[in-house]
Steps between C-alpha positions, in 0.01 A plus 500: 500500500586355163149433365399863495465714188490878519344711227417865445125555473483859372118489470483470879816704565670223691761228488354159582655184637320181406565143591528222236125426546410867432432595861569868562753504787587868516497839331695825488280796398641799316419823326689599186591854401703614200825470696428284806333187626364552848463179700210557739419165661624143510280221635573131537221255569538379861542136396810595304672748730861422579552292189684757287197614302555868585867479409411337169256782421747773602789351300287455188337845523827679561675305222218612266548865599874478465485316163249746358715794609234773446370533857640520855355334804317687777462246779202621706436137590694412814565144379656611171700770674635255763577239229698753299697600812598131546591478127703818428565394142146629431545842661613640167147487366353723775381851443679766704310651787364407846249238378759289313 
């Protein structure tokens, strides 16, 4: 979906996908530690499922983590974990261990 913008909203500990009109289409919640960002839940509004919103959030969020370089990803969220498995170029940002 080309008219979606993804931002990091650290005050709410989530990445947000918004449509051009400002409508919130989806979120990926996280918890930050000193060395990791733990993705806990991704939710797409039902009206926007299957339109690439989740992928846009995942790509943006993981690019942010990779570009920052100070944290590793712990993908407790099944959507983020599955998305990373389909996009192995992002596996380098995962923290070692069974949850990654």
